[in-house]
C-alpha positions as CSV (number, residue, x, y, z in Angstrom):
1,X,-23.0,90.7,-72.6
2,X,-20.8,88.3,-70.6
3,X,-20.5,84.6,-70.5
4,X,-23.7,82.4,-70.4
5,X,-23.6,79.5,-67.9
6,X,-25.2,76.2,-69.0
7,X,-27.1,74.8,-66.1
8,X,-26.7,71.0,-66.3
9,X,-23.5,69.0,-66.9
10,X,-23.1,67.8,-70.4
11,X,-22.3,64.1,-71.1
12,X,-19.6,63.5,-73.8
13,X,-18.1,60.3,-75.1
14,X,-14.5,60.3,-76.4
15,X,-12.2,57.8,-78.1
16,X,-8.6,57.0,-77.3
17,X,-8.0,55.6,-80.8
18,X,-5.0,53.2,-80.8
19,X,-2.7,52.5,-83.7
20,X,0.1,50.2,-82.3
21,X,1.6,52.1,-79.4
22,X,0.2,55.5,-80.4
23,X,-3.1,57.3,-79.9
24,X,-4.9,59.9,-82.0
25,X,-4.9,63.5,-80.6
26,X,-7.0,66.1,-82.3
27,X,-7.2,69.9,-82.2
28,X,-10.7,71.2,-81.6
29,X,-11.1,74.9,-82.6
30,X,-14.4,75.2,-80.7
31,X,-12.6,74.8,-77.4
32,X,-9.1,75.8,-78.6
33,X,-7.3,72.8,-77.1
34,X,-6.0,69.3,-78.0
35,X,-8.1,66.3,-77.1
36,X,-9.1,62.8,-78.1
37,X,-12.0,63.0,-80.5
38,X,-15.6,62.7,-79.3
39,X,-19.0,64.4,-78.8
40,X,-22.4,64.3,-77.2
41,X,-24.8,61.4,-77.5
42,X,-28.2,62.2,-79.0
43,X,-31.4,61.4,-77.0
44,X,-32.0,57.7,-76.7
45,X,-28.7,56.9,-78.4
46,X,-26.5,54.2,-77.0
47,X,-23.1,55.3,-75.8
48,X,-21.1,53.1,-78.2
49,X,-23.3,54.1,-81.1
50,X,-22.8,57.8,-80.3
51,X,-19.0,57.2,-80.2
52,X,-19.1,55.5,-83.7
53,X,-21.3,58.3,-85.1
54,X,-19.1,61.0,-83.8
55,X,-16.0,59.4,-85.3
56,X,-17.7,59.1,-88.7
57,X,-18.9,62.7,-88.6
58,X,-15.7,64.3,-87.3
59,X,-13.0,62.1,-88.9
60,X,-14.8,60.0,-91.6
61,X,-13.7,56.7,-90.1
62,X,-15.4,53.6,-88.7
63,X,-14.2,52.5,-85.3
64,X,-14.5,49.4,-83.1
65,X,-15.0,50.2,-79.4
66,X,-12.7,47.9,-77.3
67,X,-13.2,48.9,-73.7
68,X,-14.3,51.6,-71.2
69,X,-11.3,53.3,-69.6
70,X,-12.7,55.9,-67.2
71,X,-14.0,59.4,-67.0
72,X,-12.9,63.0,-66.6
73,X,-14.6,66.2,-65.6
74,X,-14.1,69.8,-66.5
75,X,-15.6,73.2,-66.8
76,X,-14.8,74.9,-70.2
77,X,-15.7,77.9,-72.3
78,X,-17.2,77.3,-75.8
79,X,-16.4,79.9,-78.4
80,X,-15.6,82.3,-75.6
81,X,-19.4,82.7,-75.0
82,X,-20.7,79.8,-72.8
83,X,-19.4,78.1,-69.7
84,X,-20.2,74.3,-69.7
85,X,-19.5,71.6,-67.1
86,X,-18.8,68.3,-68.8
87,X,-18.5,64.7,-67.8
88,X,-16.5,62.8,-70.4
89,X,-16.5,59.0,-70.7
90,X,-13.3,57.7,-72.3
91,X,-13.1,54.5,-74.4
92,X,-10.2,52.7,-76.0
93,X,-11.0,52.1,-79.7
94,X,-9.3,51.3,-83.0
95,X,-10.0,52.2,-86.6
96,X,-12.0,49.5,-88.3
97,X,-12.0,51.2,-91.7
98,X,-11.4,54.5,-93.5
99,X,-8.7,57.1,-93.5
100,X,-8.8,60.1,-91.2
101,X,-9.9,63.4,-92.7
102,X,-9.8,66.8,-91.1
103,X,-13.1,68.7,-90.6
104,X,-14.5,71.9,-89.1
105,X,-14.5,70.1,-85.7
106,X,-11.0,68.6,-86.2
107,X,-8.5,71.0,-87.8
108,X,-5.4,69.1,-87.0
109,X,-4.4,65.7,-85.6
110,X,-1.3,63.7,-84.7
111,X,-0.4,60.2,-83.4
112,X,1.4,60.3,-80.0
113,X,2.3,57.8,-77.3
114,X,0.3,58.0,-74.0
115,X,3.3,59.7,-72.3
116,X,3.5,62.3,-75.0
117,X,-0.2,63.0,-74.7
118,X,0.0,63.3,-71.0
119,X,2.8,65.9,-71.2
120,X,1.3,67.8,-74.2
121,X,0.6,71.5,-73.9
122,X,-2.9,72.9,-74.2
123,X,-4.6,69.6,-73.4
124,X,-8.3,69.3,-72.7
125,X,-8.9,69.8,-69.0
126,X,-11.0,66.6,-68.7
127,X,-8.2,64.6,-70.1
128,X,-5.8,65.9,-67.4
129,X,-8.5,65.0,-64.8
130,X,-8.8,61.5,-66.4
131,X,-5.0,61.0,-66.3
132,X,-4.9,61.9,-62.6
133,X,-7.8,59.6,-61.7
134,X,-7.1,56.6,-63.9
135,X,-3.8,56.4,-65.7
136,X,-2.1,54.2,-63.2
137,X,-5.3,52.0,-62.8
138,X,-6.1,51.2,-66.4
139,X,-4.2,49.0,-68.9
140,X,-4.1,50.9,-72.2
């Protein structure tokens, strides 16, 4: 049948969740790469609320959104069936309450320094784009 291309870019919000000098990196089986957690806002949902909802759904934690960091863009394949162009907005956050739990959307996770994340294998393409655009310009 071949790959199906999705026509419009998809907006995604993602959280660089900080714990001291480390950030949460998660494995997403849907895309088959490592990324900071996130997801798509619902219609008429505020960005910060979408970010909080996604963290509750994916990781069972409550977060506080600290600041906007920048964006990244990519074109990815979902479940080896659909090609999607994504614009991802990245925010620095911290855990307000709860303990991280794995889910269908997050099958593994680890805490790494920003340098370790930047040099990690099999990283989400939008994160690589974000690092190229913003890493030297933002204070995280």
